[in-house]
Residue frames as a rotation matrix with the C-alpha (Angstrom) as fourth column:
MET 1
-0.629 -0.777 0.009 -97.26
0.684 -0.548 0.480 -1.26
-0.369 0.308 0.877 1.11
SER 2
0.132 0.665 -0.735 -98.76
0.059 -0.745 -0.664 2.09
-0.990 0.044 -0.137 0.24
LYS 3
0.743 0.229 0.629 -99.43
0.601 0.184 -0.778 2.83
-0.294 0.956 -0.001 -3.41
HIS 4
0.900 -0.419 0.117 -96.77
-0.318 -0.818 -0.480 5.56
0.297 0.395 -0.870 -3.35
PHE 5
0.742 -0.617 0.263 -94.09
-0.066 0.323 0.944 3.43
-0.667 -0.718 0.199 -1.66
THR 6
0.264 -0.686 0.678 -92.12
0.869 0.474 0.141 2.43
-0.418 0.552 0.722 -4.76
GLN 7
0.588 0.008 0.809 -92.39
0.528 -0.762 -0.376 5.93
0.613 0.648 -0.452 -6.17
LEU 8
0.903 -0.244 0.355 -91.00
-0.417 -0.701 0.579 7.50
0.108 -0.670 -0.734 -2.98
LEU 9
0.605 -0.714 0.352 -88.29
0.240 0.585 0.774 4.86
-0.759 -0.384 0.526 -2.73
GLU 10
0.306 -0.467 0.829 -87.12
0.950 0.087 -0.301 5.66
0.068 0.880 0.471 -6.25
GLN 11
0.717 0.014 0.697 -87.18
0.108 -0.990 -0.091 9.40
0.688 0.140 -0.712 -5.50
GLY 12
-0.257 -0.810 -0.527 -85.17
0.719 0.205 -0.664 8.84
0.646 -0.550 0.530 -2.34
TYR 13
0.387 0.403 -0.829 -85.27
0.897 -0.374 0.236 10.88
-0.215 -0.835 -0.506 0.83
ALA 14
-0.554 -0.697 -0.455 -82.99
0.546 -0.717 0.433 13.55
-0.629 -0.009 0.778 -0.65
GLY 15
0.449 0.776 0.444 -85.50
0.886 -0.319 -0.337 16.09
-0.120 0.545 -0.830 -1.85
VAL 16
0.482 -0.215 0.850 -85.03
0.258 -0.892 -0.372 19.84
0.837 0.398 -0.374 -2.08
LYS 17
-0.442 -0.716 -0.541 -82.33
0.774 0.000 -0.633 21.20
0.453 -0.698 0.554 0.23
LYS 18
0.639 0.565 0.522 -83.43
0.146 -0.756 0.638 23.52
0.755 -0.332 -0.565 3.02
THR 19
-0.324 -0.740 0.589 -81.76
-0.518 -0.382 -0.765 25.09
0.791 -0.553 -0.260 6.01
ALA 20
-0.176 0.209 -0.962 -81.71
0.644 0.763 0.048 22.76
0.744 -0.611 -0.269 9.01
ASN 21
-0.450 0.054 0.892 -83.35
-0.532 -0.818 -0.219 24.42
0.717 -0.573 0.397 11.97
GLY 22
0.368 0.561 0.741 -83.97
-0.929 0.197 0.313 22.78
0.030 -0.804 0.594 15.29
GLU 23
-0.668 -0.584 0.461 -83.49
-0.646 0.763 0.031 19.24
-0.370 -0.277 -0.887 16.47
CYS 24
-0.791 0.343 -0.506 -84.91
-0.061 0.779 0.624 15.94
0.608 0.525 -0.595 15.29
ASN 25
-0.063 0.890 0.451 -88.51
-0.801 -0.314 0.510 15.50
0.595 -0.329 0.733 16.46
LEU 26
0.404 0.157 -0.901 -87.77
0.247 0.930 0.273 12.12
0.881 -0.333 0.336 18.04
GLU 27
0.909 0.080 0.408 -87.45
-0.328 -0.464 0.823 12.67
0.255 -0.882 -0.396 21.79
PHE 28
0.762 -0.621 0.184 -84.41
0.259 0.552 0.793 10.43
-0.594 -0.556 0.581 22.09
CYS 29
0.180 -0.699 0.692 -82.43
0.980 0.065 -0.189 12.12
0.088 0.712 0.697 19.28
ASN 30
0.443 -0.099 -0.891 -80.50
0.356 -0.893 0.276 15.38
-0.823 -0.440 -0.360 19.66
ASN 31
-0.526 -0.661 0.535 -79.23
0.744 -0.054 0.666 15.62
-0.411 0.748 0.521 16.07
SER 32
-0.612 0.266 -0.745 -80.03
-0.386 -0.923 -0.013 18.62
-0.691 0.279 0.667 13.89
ARG 33
0.452 0.865 0.218 -82.95
-0.096 0.291 -0.952 18.34
-0.887 0.409 0.214 11.52
THR 34
0.020 -0.371 0.928 -82.34
0.839 0.511 0.186 17.12
-0.544 0.775 0.322 7.99
LYS 35
-0.619 -0.304 -0.724 -81.39
-0.099 -0.885 0.455 19.54
-0.779 0.353 0.518 5.24
TYR 36
-0.963 0.265 0.058 -84.00
0.126 0.250 0.960 18.03
0.240 0.931 -0.274 2.92
LYS 37
-0.454 0.888 0.078 -87.66
-0.852 -0.407 -0.329 18.97
-0.260 -0.216 0.941 2.54
GLY 38
-0.247 0.468 -0.849 -90.37
-0.536 0.663 0.522 16.41
0.807 0.584 0.087 2.11
ILE 39
0.764 0.568 -0.306 -91.57
-0.120 0.591 0.798 13.47
0.634 -0.573 0.519 4.19
GLY 40
0.591 -0.505 -0.629 -89.63
0.798 0.482 0.363 13.39
0.120 -0.716 0.687 7.45
GLU 41
0.123 -0.588 0.800 -88.26
0.331 -0.735 -0.591 16.92
0.936 0.337 0.104 7.21
ARG 42
0.582 0.118 0.804 -88.71
-0.632 -0.557 0.539 17.36
0.511 -0.822 -0.250 10.97
LEU 43
0.940 -0.331 0.086 -86.31
0.218 0.775 0.594 14.47
-0.263 -0.539 0.800 11.66
CYS 44
0.094 -0.962 -0.256 -82.54
-0.528 -0.266 0.807 14.29
-0.844 0.060 -0.532 11.43
GLU 45
-0.001 -0.140 -0.990 -81.11
-0.994 0.110 -0.015 12.99
0.111 0.984 -0.139 8.16
HIS 46
-0.922 -0.385 -0.042 -80.42
-0.373 0.913 -0.166 9.52
0.102 -0.138 -0.985 9.63
HIS 47
-0.594 0.754 0.280 -83.99
0.147 0.444 -0.884 9.06
-0.791 -0.484 -0.374 10.84
GLN 48
0.180 0.627 -0.758 -85.44
-0.746 -0.415 -0.521 10.55
-0.641 0.659 0.393 7.66
LYS 49
-0.432 -0.442 -0.786 -83.55
-0.862 0.460 0.215 7.88
0.266 0.770 -0.580 5.66
THR 50
-0.998 -0.027 -0.061 -84.96
-0.006 0.948 -0.319 5.10
0.066 -0.318 -0.946 7.84
MET 51
-0.370 0.929 -0.006 -88.59
-0.707 -0.286 -0.647 6.12
-0.603 -0.235 0.763 7.39
ARG 52
-0.139 0.453 0.881 -90.98
0.278 0.871 -0.404 3.52
-0.950 0.189 -0.247 6.06
GLU 53
0.793 0.517 -0.323 -91.74
-0.098 -0.415 -0.905 5.73
-0.602 0.749 -0.278 3.05
TYR 54
0.414 -0.732 -0.541 -88.12
-0.907 -0.284 -0.310 5.34
0.074 0.619 -0.782 1.91
GLY 55
0.293 -0.246 -0.924 -87.74
-0.313 0.888 -0.336 1.62
0.903 0.388 0.183 2.51
GLY 56
-0.788 -0.597 0.152 -86.93
-0.309 0.169 -0.936 1.62
0.533 -0.785 -0.318 6.22
SER 57
-0.405 0.634 -0.659 -89.04
0.719 0.666 0.199 0.63
0.565 -0.393 -0.725 9.20
GLY 58
-0.875 -0.071 -0.479 -89.50
0.418 -0.610 -0.673 3.98
-0.244 -0.789 0.564 10.95
ARG 59
-0.044 0.899 0.436 -92.92
0.712 -0.278 0.645 5.53
0.701 0.338 -0.628 11.45
THR 60
-0.715 -0.278 0.641 -93.33
-0.113 -0.859 -0.499 8.95
0.690 -0.429 0.583 13.09
ASP 61
0.244 0.868 0.432 -96.52
-0.738 -0.122 0.664 7.79
0.629 -0.481 0.611 14.83
ARG 62
0.990 -0.052 -0.129 -94.53
0.119 0.801 0.587 4.91
0.073 -0.596 0.799 16.39
PRO 63
0.629 -0.774 0.073 -91.13
-0.758 -0.631 -0.162 6.41
0.172 0.047 -0.984 17.37
TRP 64
0.275 -0.539 0.796 -89.73
-0.497 0.629 0.597 3.10
-0.823 -0.560 -0.095 18.67
THR 65
0.854 0.111 0.508 -89.75
0.311 0.674 -0.670 1.71
-0.417 0.730 0.541 15.10
PHE 66
0.778 -0.627 -0.043 -86.72
-0.485 -0.555 -0.675 3.86
0.400 0.546 -0.736 14.30
ASN 67
0.078 -0.763 0.642 -84.70
-0.947 0.144 0.286 1.55
-0.310 -0.630 -0.712 16.59
LYS 68
0.899 0.317 0.303 -85.24
-0.227 0.927 -0.299 -1.65
-0.376 0.200 0.905 14.58
GLN 69
-0.187 -0.982 0.019 -82.08
-0.683 0.144 0.716 -3.66
-0.706 0.121 -0.698 13.95
SER 70
-0.081 0.110 -0.991 -81.52
-0.953 0.281 0.109 -6.26
0.291 0.953 0.082 11.22
CYS 71
-0.417 -0.091 -0.904 -81.46
0.006 0.995 -0.103 -9.38
0.909 -0.048 -0.414 13.45
CYS 72
0.739 0.660 -0.130 -83.17
0.062 0.126 0.990 -10.68
0.670 -0.740 0.053 16.60
GLU 73
-0.016 -0.771 0.637 -81.18
-0.708 -0.441 -0.551 -9.51
0.706 -0.460 -0.539 19.61
MET 74
0.377 0.204 0.903 -82.31
-0.860 0.440 0.260 -12.50
-0.344 -0.875 0.341 21.68
CYS 75
0.603 -0.066 0.795 -81.68
0.075 0.997 0.026 -15.51
-0.794 0.044 0.606 19.41
GLY 76
-0.422 -0.859 -0.291 -79.73
-0.183 -0.234 0.955 -13.99
-0.888 0.456 -0.059 16.50
PHE 77
0.127 0.551 0.825 -82.36
0.744 0.497 -0.447 -14.84
-0.656 0.671 -0.346 13.87
ASP 78
-0.705 -0.326 -0.630 -81.57
-0.212 -0.750 0.626 -13.11
-0.677 0.575 0.460 10.56
PRO 79
0.283 0.949 0.139 -84.74
-0.133 0.182 -0.974 -12.89
-0.950 0.257 0.178 8.44
TYR 80
0.327 -0.223 -0.918 -82.70
-0.933 -0.228 -0.277 -12.70
-0.147 0.948 -0.282 5.23
GLU 81
-0.769 -0.639 -0.030 -81.50
-0.639 0.765 0.081 -16.26
-0.029 0.082 -0.996 5.94
HIS 82
-0.115 0.819 0.563 -85.07
-0.319 0.506 -0.801 -17.60
-0.941 -0.272 0.203 6.06
GLU 83
-0.666 -0.208 0.717 -85.60
0.453 0.651 0.609 -20.01
-0.593 0.730 -0.339 3.16
LEU 84
0.240 0.857 0.456 -88.82
0.936 -0.080 -0.342 -18.37
-0.257 0.509 -0.821 1.96
VAL 85
0.692 -0.060 -0.720 -87.39
-0.023 -0.998 0.061 -14.85
-0.722 -0.026 -0.692 2.15
GLN 86
-0.383 -0.921 -0.072 -84.41
-0.199 0.006 0.980 -15.98
-0.902 0.390 -0.185 0.04
ARG 87
-0.377 0.310 0.873 -86.80
0.810 0.568 0.148 -17.19
-0.450 0.762 -0.465 -2.66
ILE 88
0.706 0.652 -0.276 -88.16
0.468 -0.722 -0.510 -13.66
-0.532 0.231 -0.815 -3.18
ASP 89
-0.136 -0.826 0.546 -86.28
0.977 -0.019 0.215 -12.20
-0.167 0.563 0.810 -6.14
HIS 90
0.367 0.285 0.885 -87.76
0.429 -0.896 0.111 -8.69
0.825 0.339 -0.452 -5.94
ASN 91
-0.587 -0.799 -0.128 -85.44
0.485 -0.221 -0.846 -6.62
0.648 -0.559 0.517 -3.71
LEU 92
-0.609 0.412 0.678 -88.11
-0.590 -0.806 -0.041 -4.28
0.529 -0.425 0.734 -2.35
VAL 93
0.504 0.850 -0.155 -90.57
-0.566 0.461 0.683 -7.06
0.652 -0.257 0.713 -1.53
GLN 94
0.220 -0.513 -0.830 -87.78
0.522 0.781 -0.345 -9.15
0.825 -0.357 0.439 0.02
ARG 95
-0.781 -0.567 0.263 -86.71
0.138 -0.567 -0.812 -6.25
0.610 -0.598 0.521 2.25
ARG 96
-0.280 0.767 0.577 -90.27
-0.837 -0.490 0.246 -5.52
0.471 -0.414 0.779 3.41
THR 97
0.618 0.492 -0.614 -90.94
-0.209 0.855 0.474 -9.23
0.758 -0.164 0.631 4.07
ALA 98
-0.151 -0.772 -0.617 -87.71
0.604 0.422 -0.676 -9.68
0.783 -0.474 0.403 6.04
SER 99
-0.810 -0.158 0.564 -88.43
-0.227 -0.803 -0.551 -6.53
0.540 -0.575 0.615 8.06
SER 100
0.108 0.960 0.258 -91.91
-0.771 -0.083 0.632 -7.77
0.628 -0.267 0.731 8.94
LEU 101
0.448 -0.002 -0.894 -90.40
0.280 0.950 0.139 -10.81
0.849 -0.313 0.426 10.69
LEU 102
-0.591 -0.670 -0.451 -88.81
0.697 -0.141 -0.704 -8.55
0.408 -0.729 0.549 13.32
ILE 103
0.582 0.802 0.132 -90.49
0.526 -0.495 0.691 -6.46
0.620 -0.333 -0.710 16.01
VAL 104
-0.514 -0.660 0.548 -89.20
-0.078 -0.600 -0.796 -3.57
0.854 -0.452 0.257 18.11
ASP 105
0.366 0.586 -0.723 -89.94
0.625 0.422 0.657 -4.46
0.690 -0.692 -0.212 21.73
HIS 106
0.308 -0.216 0.927 -89.81
-0.599 -0.800 0.013 -2.18
0.739 -0.559 -0.376 24.76
ILE 107
-0.531 -0.569 -0.628 -87.59
0.196 0.639 -0.744 -3.69
0.825 -0.518 -0.228 27.47
LYS 108
-0.799 0.418 -0.432 -89.40
0.374 -0.217 -0.902 -1.67
-0.471 -0.882 0.017 30.14
THR 109
-0.227 0.792 0.567 -92.97
0.965 0.104 0.242 -1.31
0.133 0.602 -0.787 28.91
GLN 110
-0.644 0.096 0.759 -94.44
0.082 -0.978 0.193 2.11
0.761 0.187 0.622 28.26
ARG 111
0.474 0.874 -0.103 -97.15
0.109 0.058 0.992 1.17
0.874 -0.482 -0.068 30.76
ASP 112
0.649 -0.317 -0.691 -94.40
0.761 0.257 0.596 0.89
-0.011 -0.913 0.408 33.39
GLY 113
0.772 -0.273 -0.574 -92.74
-0.048 -0.926 0.375 4.18
-0.634 -0.262 -0.728 32.40
GLY 114
-0.131 -0.836 0.532 -90.42
0.647 0.335 0.685 2.93
-0.751 0.434 0.497 29.64
ASP 115
0.250 0.155 -0.956 -89.60
-0.439 -0.862 -0.255 5.29
-0.863 0.483 -0.147 26.78
ASP 116
0.970 0.194 0.144 -88.83
0.055 0.401 -0.914 4.90
-0.235 0.895 0.379 23.07
SER 117
0.413 -0.887 -0.206 -85.07
-0.862 -0.454 0.226 5.42
-0.294 0.084 -0.952 23.42
PRO 118
0.269 -0.389 -0.881 -82.66
-0.591 0.656 -0.470 2.96
0.761 0.647 -0.053 21.78
GLU 119
-0.752 -0.610 0.250 -81.53
-0.543 0.358 -0.759 1.85
0.373 -0.707 -0.601 25.25
ASN 120
-0.458 0.673 0.581 -85.07
-0.551 0.299 -0.779 0.72
-0.698 -0.677 0.234 26.10
CYS 121
0.610 0.669 -0.425 -85.80
-0.741 0.293 -0.604 -0.98
-0.280 0.683 0.674 22.77
GLN 122
-0.504 -0.719 0.480 -84.70
-0.377 0.682 0.626 -4.33
-0.777 0.134 -0.615 21.44
THR 123
-0.078 0.420 -0.904 -85.35
-0.983 0.120 0.140 -6.03
0.167 0.900 0.404 18.12
LEU 124
-0.457 0.018 0.889 -86.94
-0.398 0.890 -0.222 -9.46
-0.795 -0.455 -0.400 18.47
CYS 125
-0.908 0.271 -0.319 -88.11
-0.172 0.453 0.875 -12.05
0.381 0.850 -0.364 15.98
ILE 126
-0.042 0.993 0.106 -91.78
-0.689 -0.106 0.717 -12.93
0.723 -0.043 0.689 16.17
THR 127
0.323 0.135 -0.937 -91.07
0.325 0.914 0.243 -16.12
0.889 -0.383 0.251 18.14
CYS 128
-0.605 -0.635 -0.481 -88.86
0.682 -0.102 -0.724 -14.48
0.411 -0.766 0.495 20.80
ASN 129
-0.791 0.365 0.490 -91.29
-0.427 -0.904 -0.016 -11.58
0.438 -0.222 0.871 21.12
TYR 130
0.242 0.945 -0.222 -94.20
-0.449 0.312 0.837 -13.92
0.860 -0.103 0.499 21.76
ILE 131
0.141 -0.267 -0.953 -92.25
0.671 0.734 -0.107 -15.95
0.728 -0.625 0.283 24.33
LYS 132
-0.865 -0.500 -0.026 -91.13
0.379 -0.619 -0.687 -12.77
0.328 -0.605 0.726 26.12
THR 133
-0.512 0.754 0.411 -94.66
-0.620 -0.656 0.431 -11.36
0.595 -0.034 0.803 26.07
MET 134
0.414 0.685 -0.600 -96.16
-0.091 0.687 0.721 -14.58
0.906 -0.243 0.347 27.44
LEU 135
-0.023 -0.510 -0.860 -93.52
0.807 0.498 -0.317 -15.07
0.590 -0.701 0.400 30.16
SER 136
-0.927 -0.329 0.181 -93.71
0.184 -0.819 -0.544 -11.45
0.327 -0.471 0.820 31.28
GLY 137
-0.529 0.796 -0.295 -97.46
0.689 0.200 -0.697 -11.83
-0.496 -0.571 -0.654 31.81
ASP 138
-0.836 0.173 -0.521 -98.43
-0.334 -0.913 0.233 -9.23
-0.435 0.369 0.821 29.24
ILE 139
-0.588 0.654 -0.475 -101.00
-0.495 0.174 0.851 -11.55
0.639 0.736 0.221 27.68
VAL 140
-0.698 0.416 -0.583 -102.50
0.687 0.619 -0.381 -12.73
0.202 -0.667 -0.718 30.96
PRO 141
-0.344 0.619 0.706 -105.81
0.036 -0.743 0.669 -10.84
0.938 0.256 0.233 30.94
LYS 142
-0.987 -0.046 0.156 -106.64
-0.144 -0.196 -0.970 -9.44
0.075 -0.980 0.187 34.38
ALA 143
-0.327 0.945 0.016 -110.33
-0.936 -0.326 0.134 -9.42
0.132 0.029 0.991 33.48
LEU 144
0.038 0.326 -0.945 -110.43
-0.298 0.906 0.301 -13.23
0.954 0.270 0.131 33.51
TYR 145
-0.582 -0.336 -0.741 -109.52
0.568 0.484 -0.666 -13.32
0.582 -0.808 -0.091 37.20
LYS 146
0.497 0.832 0.247 -112.26
0.302 -0.432 0.850 -12.33
0.813 -0.348 -0.466 39.61
ASP 147
0.918 -0.249 -0.309 -109.81
0.283 -0.136 0.949 -12.37
-0.278 -0.959 -0.054 42.48
LYS 148
0.741 -0.671 -0.028 -106.70
-0.595 -0.636 -0.491 -10.21
0.312 0.380 -0.871 42.10
LYS 149
0.206 -0.660 0.722 -104.78
-0.728 0.390 0.565 -12.76
-0.654 -0.642 -0.400 44.22
ASP 150
0.562 0.059 0.825 -105.27
0.334 0.896 -0.292 -15.41
-0.757 0.440 0.484 41.52
TYR 151
0.951 -0.226 0.213 -103.92
0.107 -0.406 -0.908 -13.08
0.292 0.885 -0.362 38.86
ASN 152
0.486 -0.803 0.346 -100.91
-0.866 -0.495 0.069 -12.17
0.116 -0.333 -0.936 41.00
ALA 153
0.360 -0.321 0.876 -100.24
-0.301 0.849 0.435 -15.89
-0.883 -0.420 0.209 41.64
VAL 154
0.819 -0.040 0.573 -99.96
0.525 0.457 -0.718 -16.47
-0.233 0.889 0.395 37.87
ILE 155
0.793 -0.548 0.267 -97.59
-0.296 -0.729 -0.617 -13.53
0.533 0.410 -0.740 37.50
ARG 156
0.371 -0.659 0.654 -95.48
-0.859 0.023 0.511 -14.81
-0.352 -0.751 -0.558 40.44
LEU 157
0.569 -0.109 0.815 -95.32
0.173 0.985 0.011 -18.21
-0.804 0.135 0.580 38.75
LEU 158
0.881 -0.150 0.448 -94.14
0.450 -0.026 -0.893 -16.70
0.146 0.988 0.045 35.47
LYS 159
0.859 -0.503 0.093 -91.52
-0.511 -0.850 0.124 -14.34
0.017 -0.155 -0.988 36.94
PRO 160
0.188 -0.864 0.467 -88.77
-0.484 0.332 0.809 -16.90
-0.855 -0.378 -0.356 37.82
ILE 161
0.347 -0.015 0.938 -89.37
0.663 0.711 -0.234 -18.77
-0.663 0.703 0.257 34.55
ALA 162
0.953 0.044 0.301 -89.00
0.250 -0.678 -0.691 -15.52
0.173 0.734 -0.657 32.62
LYS 163
0.644 -0.761 0.079 -85.77
-0.681 -0.522 0.513 -14.63
-0.349 -0.384 -0.855 34.49
LYS 164
0.057 -0.621 0.782 -84.27
-0.040 0.781 0.623 -18.04
-0.998 -0.066 0.020 33.68
VAL 165
0.328 0.169 0.929 -85.39
0.812 0.452 -0.369 -18.27
-0.482 0.876 0.011 30.04
LEU 166
0.862 0.106 0.496 -84.97
0.392 -0.760 -0.518 -14.62
0.322 0.641 -0.697 29.08
LYS 167
-0.051 -0.942 -0.331 -81.83
0.969 0.033 -0.243 -14.14
0.240 -0.333 0.912 31.19
THR 168
0.241 0.209 0.948 -83.14
0.043 -0.978 0.204 -10.92
0.970 -0.009 -0.245 32.74
GLY 169
-0.738 -0.674 0.040 -82.03
0.049 -0.112 -0.993 -9.47
0.673 -0.730 0.115 36.06
């Protein structure tokens, strides 16, 4: 947490009103810019509210983070139901801890032409994200295979397992 996090959270995103002009800077959003000045003033009001500085998960340098949901979309894990998270009695710390147990994952990777739109993003718990990453071959380092055929054989082995386990088309 940044040293100014609690201060900004208390202040809230609603700063000084200004005239909205233009659209939200996130490529996948066509809403008008927020009417408030301050951090996130180039976003729409919804995305400004969900910025990390105000208690949300969104970061302008990582646009996909604005698509984070509250539960894992693969297994249904709710981080607020985790025993250790429930023991945290400080609301801000509990929220940040619960949020850190979820990851925004690109369905079609950016490497393969996927974008940051909500349709191409899914929220996964750490466990589901690791399983998906492993089964999709994202952590199989090409550099370890001298022969490209060996690397492709590993990927071919993983593909049907991934389809079955992850229920992908």
